[in-house]
C-alpha positions as CSV (number, residue, x, y, z in Angstrom):
1,X,64.0,-40.3,-5.2
2,X,61.6,-37.6,-4.8
3,X,62.9,-34.8,-3.0
4,X,59.9,-33.6,-0.6
5,X,59.8,-29.6,-0.7
6,X,58.2,-28.2,2.4
7,X,55.0,-25.8,0.9
8,X,54.5,-23.4,3.7
9,X,56.6,-21.4,6.3
10,X,55.4,-23.4,8.8
11,X,56.4,-26.4,7.1
12,X,59.7,-25.1,6.5
13,X,60.5,-24.6,10.3
14,X,59.0,-28.1,10.8
15,X,61.5,-29.9,8.4
16,X,64.7,-29.0,10.6
17,X,63.0,-29.1,14.0
18,X,64.6,-32.2,15.0
19,X,67.8,-31.5,13.1
20,X,70.4,-28.7,13.5
21,X,68.3,-26.0,12.5
22,X,65.8,-26.9,15.3
23,X,68.8,-27.6,18.0
24,X,69.9,-23.6,17.0
25,X,66.6,-22.6,17.5
26,X,66.6,-20.8,14.1
27,X,63.2,-19.5,12.7
28,X,62.4,-19.0,8.9
29,X,60.3,-15.8,8.4
30,X,60.6,-16.2,4.5
31,X,61.9,-19.1,2.3
32,X,61.8,-18.0,-1.4
33,X,63.7,-19.0,-4.7
34,X,65.3,-15.7,-4.3
35,X,65.5,-14.4,-0.5
36,X,65.4,-16.3,2.6
37,X,65.0,-14.5,6.2
38,X,65.7,-16.1,9.6
39,X,66.4,-15.5,13.0
40,X,67.7,-16.9,16.3
41,X,68.7,-15.8,19.6
42,X,72.0,-15.3,20.9
43,X,72.0,-17.9,23.9
44,X,74.7,-19.2,26.1
45,X,74.5,-22.6,24.5
46,X,75.5,-21.2,20.9
47,X,78.4,-19.0,22.3
48,X,82.3,-19.6,22.8
49,X,83.3,-20.0,26.1
50,X,84.2,-16.4,26.2
51,X,80.7,-15.4,26.1
52,X,80.7,-14.5,22.6
53,X,78.4,-15.7,19.8
54,X,80.4,-18.9,18.3
55,X,81.5,-18.5,14.8
56,X,80.0,-22.1,14.0
57,X,76.5,-20.7,15.1
58,X,76.9,-17.9,12.6
59,X,78.1,-20.1,9.9
60,X,75.2,-22.5,10.6
61,X,72.3,-20.0,10.6
62,X,74.0,-18.5,7.1
63,X,74.5,-21.9,5.3
64,X,71.0,-23.0,6.2
65,X,69.2,-20.3,4.9
66,X,71.3,-20.4,1.9
67,X,70.5,-24.3,1.5
68,X,66.8,-23.9,2.1
69,X,66.8,-21.2,-0.8
70,X,68.6,-23.6,-2.6
71,X,66.0,-26.4,-2.1
72,X,63.2,-23.8,-2.9
73,X,64.8,-23.0,-6.1
74,X,65.9,-26.3,-7.4
75,X,65.7,-27.0,-10.9
76,X,62.8,-29.5,-12.1
77,X,63.9,-32.8,-12.1
78,X,66.8,-32.2,-9.5
79,X,67.2,-34.7,-6.6
80,X,69.1,-32.1,-4.3
81,X,72.1,-30.6,-3.7
82,X,75.3,-30.3,-1.8
83,X,77.5,-27.5,-0.2
84,X,81.0,-27.8,-2.4
85,X,82.5,-24.6,-1.1
86,X,81.7,-22.0,1.7
87,X,83.2,-19.0,3.2
88,X,82.7,-16.3,6.2
89,X,84.2,-13.0,6.6
90,X,83.1,-12.0,10.3
91,X,83.4,-8.4,10.8
92,X,81.7,-8.3,14.9
93,X,79.8,-10.5,17.3
94,X,77.1,-10.3,19.6
95,X,76.4,-11.5,23.0
96,X,72.8,-11.6,23.6
97,X,69.5,-10.3,21.1
98,X,68.0,-11.5,17.9
99,X,70.7,-12.5,15.2
100,X,69.0,-12.2,11.5
101,X,70.0,-13.8,8.5
102,X,69.2,-12.9,4.8
103,X,70.1,-15.0,2.2
104,X,69.9,-14.3,-2.0
105,X,71.2,-16.1,-4.7
106,X,74.0,-14.5,-7.3
107,X,73.6,-17.5,-9.8
108,X,71.0,-20.2,-9.8
109,X,72.4,-22.7,-12.8
110,X,71.7,-26.5,-13.5
111,X,74.9,-27.7,-12.1
112,X,75.4,-24.9,-9.3
113,X,74.0,-22.3,-7.0
114,X,75.9,-19.6,-5.7
115,X,74.3,-17.8,-2.7
116,X,75.1,-14.7,-0.3
117,X,74.3,-14.3,2.9
118,X,74.4,-11.3,5.5
119,X,74.2,-11.9,9.3
120,X,73.0,-8.9,11.4
121,X,72.1,-8.0,14.8
122,X,68.7,-7.1,14.9
123,X,68.9,-4.2,17.2
124,X,71.1,-1.7,15.6
125,X,71.5,-3.7,12.6
126,X,75.1,-4.4,13.2
127,X,76.5,-6.6,10.4
128,X,78.1,-10.0,11.8
129,X,79.3,-11.7,9.1
130,X,79.4,-11.9,5.3
131,X,78.9,-15.4,4.0
132,X,79.3,-17.2,0.5
133,X,78.8,-20.7,-0.5
134,X,78.4,-22.7,-3.9
135,X,75.9,-25.2,-4.0
136,X,76.3,-28.4,-6.7
137,X,72.8,-29.5,-7.8
138,X,72.3,-33.5,-7.6
139,X,70.6,-35.2,-10.2
140,X,69.1,-38.6,-10.3
141,X,71.3,-41.4,-11.5
142,X,70.5,-43.6,-14.3
143,X,69.8,-47.3,-13.2
144,X,72.8,-49.5,-13.4
145,X,72.5,-51.6,-16.6
């Protein structure tokens, strides 16, 4: 299986348009092997019934940034990846405005990658959450004998 890795920023944004990133309105500004930047707007649709940004929206933004970075930095010959662990610490929330995320790798090996992401409100730069995930690198299987 050949994994088609997007080449341009427009390609990265188009790749998720019909999937969860598109439904959340994620907009990627940078997708590089050592840094991913993206944003989304805090809207009613991304909020909990109490009017604050839903934790799942924040985690989805951070996890997608880390996932795109993992794909962008896959070792030669890898078939893909899957998230095997994730953790979030929430420090604040938001009701409106642009929510931004910056993801960076802490470890990029042949079998795993470890990524950290910070989610923050664009206005004022208030940190909303710290996120960490471990990605397992998938390799093609040998054909059955």
